[in-house]
N, C-alpha and C positions, 0 to 999 in steps of 0.2 A: 504494500499498499505506500501510495505516496503521502508525504506530509502537504497538508493544505497550504496554498500561499496566503498570505494577509489579505490579499483581495479578493480570494473567493471566500475567506471568512468573513469580511465584511459585507458581501453580497448574501451569504447565508444567515447572518445574525438576524437581520430584520424579519427574515421569513421565518426562522424559528421563533422569534417573539412574537409574531403574529399567530403562529400556530398554536403557542402556548396559551396566549391569551384567549384565543378561541376555545380550546379545550377549559380553561378554568370558567368561561362564562357558560358554557353548555354542560358544565359538571363531568367531562369526558364521555358523554353519552351521544353526543351531537344535536343536531337542532331537533331532530324529530323526538329523539329521547328527552329533551328539555321540555317541549311542549306537549308530548303526549298527556299527561296528567291534566294539563289545563285544556286540551281539546276535548278529553274524555268528561271533563265536569262542565263545560258549554254543551255538549250532548246530553249530559244527564238533566240539565236545566231545562229540556224541552219537556214540559210536564205531560205525565200519563203515559210516555213511551219506553222510558228506561233504556234510551240508547246508548247512554254512557256504559251501561252493564253489557249491552251487546258488543259494543266498540272494544270493551277488555274481554270478549268472549266468554264471558259469564252468563250464556245463554238462560240456563237453568234457574239462576237468581233473578233474572229481568221477568222471566215467564212467572215466577213464584209471586214476584213483588205487582206483576199485571193483575194476578189472581186477587192479592191482597187488598189493592186498592180499589176493588169495586165495592166492598162493604164500608171501606174506609171514606169513599168519595160521598155516602150519605151523611157522614160528619166532618165537615171541612176543619174541624178542630184536629182531627186525627190524621187528615189527609197531608197536610202543609209538612208536619213532622217527618213523615215517610218520603215525601219528595224532597225535602233538605236532606235528610241522611241517605238518600239514591245520589245525590250530587257528591256529597263527601266520600261515600264509598267507592263511586266511579273513578274519583280522584286519587284515593289511597290503592287501589287496585292498580291502576296505571302507573303509581310511583312504584309500587312493587314491582311490576313486570320490567319497569325500566331498569332498577337496581339488580334484578335477577339477571338480567340480560348482560350488565356491565359485569357482574362476577363471573359469569359464564365467558364472556369476551377476555377477561384477564387470565382465564386458566388456559385458553387455547393459545395465548402469547407465549 
């Protein structure tokens, strides 16, 4: 291997710095990994459909909550907490998916 000249090092230093800043901003999981929990929460905010759960591939949970909302819709007092919990749960599941993919990615490197 040849040692790098000072001109080559000076050209690579800004690129390395930008790459490191990019990793720090997106927590090392890339742009999609950083925004996945937010996207899941936005989908879950659509009332009645539990799309955040489907997005996280928790289809059984989404179906169960859809059935649960039918009797709760009769009492708006209980429906709102279920809807708010589904937003939080979708965000939490997406965060777990991102962190597990990051762990698995680190094992393969």
